[in-house]
ZAMARGU-4260 file (C-alpha; in steps of 0.2 Angstrom, whole numbers, plus 5000, padded with zeros to 4 digits):
<rodrens>
0) 5434/5301/5052 | 5438/5305/5034 | 5424/5312/5024 | 5417/5301/5010 | 5426/5303/4993
5) 5423/5299/4975 | 5435/5297/4961 | 5438/5312/4950 | 5446/5311/4933 | 5463/5320/4931
10) 5456/5332/4919 | 5441/5337/4930 | 5453/5338/4945 | 5464/5350/4935 | 5449/5360/4930
15) 5443/5362/4948 | 5461/5367/4954 | 5462/5380/4940 | 5447/5389/4947 | 5450/5405/4956
20) 5435/5401/4967 | 5431/5388/4980 | 5421/5373/4974 | 5414/5358/4984 | 5402/5344/4982
25) 5394/5337/4998 | 5382/5324/5003 | 5365/5328/5009 | 5371/5328/5027 | 5384/5341/5022
30) 5400/5330/5022 | 5411/5335/5008 | 5416/5322/4995 | 5425/5334/4982 | 5433/5350/4987
35) 5447/5360/4978 | 5462/5368/4987 | 5454/5386/4986 | 5439/5379/4997 | 5450/5371/5009
40) 5461/5386/5011 | 5447/5397/5014 | 5438/5386/5027 | 5452/5375/5035 | 5444/5374/5052
45) 5428/5367/5044 | 5437/5353/5035 | 5448/5350/5050 | 5433/5348/5062 | 5425/5336/5050
50) 5441/5326/5050 | 5440/5325/5069 | 5423/5317/5068 | 5412/5332/5070 | 5395/5333/5061
55) 5391/5347/5048 | 5383/5358/5061 | 5397/5356/5073 | 5410/5359/5060 | 5401/5375/5055
60) 5401/5381/5073 | 5419/5379/5075 | 5422/5387/5058 | 5411/5402/5063 | 5421/5404/5079
65) 5437/5405/5069 | 5431/5417/5057 | 5423/5429/5070 | 5436/5430/5084 | 5429/5438/5099
70) 5411/5433/5095 | 5400/5427/5110 | 5393/5410/5112 | 5376/5416/5108 | 5382/5425/5092
75) 5391/5409/5086 | 5375/5398/5089 | 5364/5411/5080 | 5376/5412/5065 | 5378/5393/5065
80) 5359/5390/5065 | 5357/5403/5050 | 5371/5395/5040 | 5364/5378/5043 | 5347/5383/5037
85) 5354/5391/5022 | 5363/5375/5017 | 5347/5365/5019 | 5336/5377/5009 | 5350/5381/4996
90) 5349/5400/4999 | 5365/5409/4995 | 5374/5419/5008 | 5390/5430/5011 | 5403/5426/5024
95) 5420/5430/5030 | 5434/5417/5028 | 5449/5413/5038 | 5461/5419/5025 | 5453/5437/5026
100) 5441/5436/5012 | 5422/5439/5010 | 5414/5426/4999 | 5397/5423/4992 | 5393/5405/4994
105) 5380/5398/4982 | 5372/5380/4981 | 5366/5370/4966 | 5356/5354/4969 | 5362/5338/4962
110) 5356/5320/4961 | 5355/5309/4976 | 5352/5324/4988 | 5370/5331/4985 | 5374/5349/4983
115) 5388/5358/4973 | 5394/5374/4982 | 5404/5388/4976 | 5413/5402/4986 | 5416/5417/4975
120) 5428/5430/4982 | 5419/5447/4982 | 5430/5456/4995 | 5436/5469/4982 | 5419/5471/4975
125) 5410/5474/4992 | 5424/5486/4996 | 5422/5496/4980 | 5403/5496/4982 | 5405/5504/4999
130) 5416/5517/4992 | 5404/5520/4978 | 5390/5522/4990 | 5400/5535/5000 | 5404/5544/4985
135) 5386/5545/4979 | 5380/5552/4996 | 5394/5565/4996 | 5390/5570/4978 | 5373/5576/4984
140) 5381/5589/4995 | 5396/5593/4984 | 5398/5594/4965 | 5417/5593/4966 | 5416/5577/4976
145) 5404/5570/4964 | 5416/5573/4950 | 5431/5565/4960 | 5420/5550/4964 | 5415/5548/4946
150) 5434/5549/4940 | 5439/5536/4953 | 5425/5524/4949 | 5429/5525/4930 | 5447/5521/4934
155) 5442/5506/4945 | 5430/5500/4932 | 5442/5501/4917 | 5454/5491/4927 | 5442/5478/4933
160) 5436/5476/4915 | 5453/5469/4910 | 5457/5461/4926 | 5440/5451/4928 | 5434/5449/4910
165) 5449/5441/4903 | 5452/5427/4916 | 5433/5425/4918 | 5431/5422/4899 | 5445/5410/4900
170) 5436/5400/4913 | 5420/5400/4904 | 5429/5394/4888 | 5438/5380/4896 | 5422/5375/4905
175) 5413/5375/4888 | 5426/5364/4881 | 5424/5352/4895 | 5405/5352/4893 | 5407/5346/4875
180) 5418/5331/4880 | 5413/5314/4886 | 5407/5317/4904 | 5397/5306/4916 | 5381/5314/4922
185) 5388/5320/4938 | 5403/5328/4930 | 5391/5336/4917 | 5382/5344/4932 | 5398/5350/4940
190) 5403/5359/4924 | 5386/5366/4922 | 5388/5374/4940 | 5405/5381/4934 | 5396/5389/4919
195) 5381/5396/4928 | 5392/5404/4941 | 5404/5412/4928 | 5389/5418/4917 | 5381/5426/4933
200) 5398/5435/4937 | 5399/5441/4919 | 5382/5448/4919 | 5385/5458/4935 | 5401/5465/4928
205) 5392/5470/4912 | 5379/5480/4922 | 5393/5489/4932 | 5402/5493/4916 | 5386/5499/4907
210) 5382/5511/4921 | 5399/5518/4921 | 5399/5521/4902 | 5382/5530/4903 | 5388/5541/4917
215) 5403/5546/4907 | 5393/5550/4892 | 5402/5536/4882 | 5387/5525/4878 | 5378/5529/4862
220) 5362/5521/4853 | 5362/5516/4835 | 5344/5516/4827 | 5342/5504/4813 | 5326/5499/4803
225) 5319/5485/4814 | 5304/5474/4814 | 5298/5478/4831 | 5284/5465/4830 | 5297/5451/4827
230) 5308/5458/4841 | 5294/5458/4854 | 5289/5440/4848 | 5307/5434/4851 | 5308/5442/4868
235) 5292/5434/4873 | 5298/5417/4867 | 5314/5419/4877 | 5306/5423/4893 | 5290/5412/4892
240) 5299/5396/4898 | 5306/5406/4913 | 5289/5412/4918 | 5282/5394/4916 | 5295/5387/4927
245) 5290/5400/4940 | 5272/5394/4938 | 5266/5411/4930 | 5255/5415/4915 | 5265/5425/4903
250) 5258/5435/4888 | 5266/5447/4875 | 5253/5458/4866 | 5254/5472/4854 | 5242/5486/4848
255) 5235/5482/4831 | 5240/5499/4826 | 5258/5498/4831 | 5269/5500/4815 | 5278/5484/4811
260) 5294/5492/4806 | 5303/5507/4815 | 5320/5514/4817 | 5327/5511/4834 | 5341/5503/4843
265) 5335/5485/4844 | 5349/5479/4855 | 5346/5492/4869 | 5327/5490/4868 | 5330/5471/4870
270) 5341/5474/4885 | 5328/5486/4893 | 5314/5474/4891 | 5325/5459/4898 | 5328/5469/4914
275) 5310/5473/4916 | 5303/5456/4912 | 5316/5447/4923 | 5312/5458/4938 | 5293/5455/4935
280) 5296/5436/4935 | 5308/5436/4949 | 5296/5446/4961 | 5280/5438/4956 | 5275/5422/4966
285) 5259/5419/4958 | 5248/5425/4944 | 5254/5433/4928 | 5266/5444/4919 | 5259/5454/4904
290) 5269/5464/4891 | 5259/5476/4880 | 5266/5487/4867 | 5258/5502/4858 | 5263/5518/4850
295) 5258/5536/4847 | 5263/5546/4831 | 5271/5562/4835 | 5270/5578/4826 | 5288/5576/4820
300) 5283/5560/4811 | 5292/5548/4824 | 5282/5536/4835 | 5283/5536/4854 | 5283/5517/4857
305) 5276/5513/4874 | 5279/5495/4882 | 5271/5491/4898 | 5276/5476/4909 | 5263/5472/4922
310) 5264/5459/4935 | 5253/5453/4950 | 5268/5453/4962 | 5269/5459/4980 | 5270/5477/4974
315) 5281/5492/4980 | 5277/5506/4992 | 5278/5524/4988 | 5294/5528/4997 | 5303/5514/4988
320) 5297/5519/4971 | 5305/5536/4974 | 5322/5529/4974 | 5320/5513/4964 | 5329/5520/4948
325) 5345/5526/4958 | 5361/5516/4955 | 5365/5502/4967 | 5347/5503/4974 | 5335/5489/4978
330) 5319/5488/4987 | 5327/5484/5004 | 5342/5474/5011 | 5331/5458/5012 | 5329/5459/4993
335) 5347/5460/4990 | 5350/5445/5002 | 5336/5435/4994 | 5337/5438/4976 | 5355/5445/4974
340) 5360/5457/4960 | 5368/5474/4960 | 5353/5485/4960 | 5359/5493/4943 | 5346/5485/4931
345) 5332/5498/4933 | 5344/5513/4933 | 5352/5507/4917 | 5335/5504/4909 | 5329/5522/4913
350) 5346/5529/4906 | 5345/5519/4890 | 5327/5524/4888 | 5332/5543/4890 | 5346/5541/4877
355) 5332/5534/4865 | 5321/5549/4868 | 5310/5541/4881 | 5310/5536/4899 | 5305/5522/4911
360) 5292/5524/4925 | 5284/5513/4938 | 5267/5513/4947 | 5263/5501/4961 | 5254/5498/4977
365) 5258/5485/4990 | 5248/5469/4987 | 5242/5475/4970 | 5257/5471/4958 | 5267/5483/4949
370) 5268/5491/4931 | 5284/5497/4923 | 5283/5507/4907 | 5297/5509/4894 | 5295/5523/4881
375) 5307/5527/4867 | 5306/5536/4850 | 5305/5525/4834 | 5308/5534/4818 | 5298/5532/4803
380) 5305/5517/4792 | 5308/5518/4774 | 5300/5500/4772 | 5281/5501/4773 | 5272/5485/4779
385) 5256/5482/4787 | 5254/5470/4802 | 5243/5458/4792 | 5258/5455/4780 | 5268/5444/4793
390) 5270/5427/4787 | 5265/5412/4797 | 5257/5423/4811 | 5242/5417/4820 | 5237/5431/4832
395) 5225/5428/4845 | 5215/5439/4858 | 5227/5446/4872 | 5220/5444/4889 | 5223/5458/4902
400) 5226/5471/4888 | 5217/5485/4879 | 5204/5482/4866 | 5211/5479/4848 | 5227/5471/4855
405) 5235/5456/4847 | 5242/5441/4856 | 5260/5437/4850 | 5266/5425/4864 | 5255/5416/4876
410) 5262/5405/4890 | 5249/5397/4901 | 5253/5394/4919 | 5262/5379/4923 | 5267/5371/4940
415) 5285/5374/4944 | 5286/5355/4947 | 5279/5351/4929
</rodrens>
């Protein structure tokens, strides 16, 4: 029985076929209605089984048997049940394909119960991650091996920067051009899926390149005179909607004594805060996320700025805290499977903070939430201005923060369904 099909415009078909990744749109029961040639090449047995009349679960079982030669019947049934469940919940997963690749399959919900699925080839990335992990373990025992591993990693990342960024930016550019054209709602959703997947890959690549530059000593910070109050307010306005979507309260507060203008690298501070706030929202199921900024004047005349990001999440045990800031480290394997990511964000944040004369620390207890603290040095600014000179500001009282603090951004809790 042939799967149901829909008519796709020539320009959309060309765009789908130009993708380096597999792309499929399927009905709620899993029957594909649109699939590009990459997807069919990676999972030929799955599509052939559907053509022969098998349902989605049956086709998955046949495909699993083809991808895992020698697997027992019990193993095939177990994997099939897991993949079927992930399809229903929309949870991403990684799987080998019949053409010898390892792909990450992600889903995006569409109208009428349909789903858009992408399969991104991560074979080389996973292989390189294993190499880097082995190199890191060997580096603890041997300084010479650490130097060799760093050299090999830098060479790999330099090559990957060109090989991945250039075509990925091309894909994103063409997808943005398509998005600006006259598209039907369903086509617009498909293009949005392409853009989301591409941006996710670009963010992962940027993290890997940043950690490489830091370790090679090639990353510098550029302090400039910056309105830190305005920066914190803008960061808060950026993340408040995401917190509300997750059903969380979100507040950004500043100490009334914090100098409005200081000399520091605004871009790197914004990057560090983005990593910490993103993690807080991601790992907090209910409650709130509060950002609180203060500073202490040093004998040198600089100000040690301290920004706390506190949440009411599940918390972290002491053993995990000890290794949390190491590269390629996450709380556990379940975290990597559930939330994705490279495990580089916190490592990058601490190293950037150290470059700016501070550090990043964390305190937490299981069941009691977590608090991450970013510190950095802000130089005295030539421009002198007091906090009450801000135009249009309407500060309020900040909940869950020290006395004398000012509320810059406040987002009440909103149900994720609102």
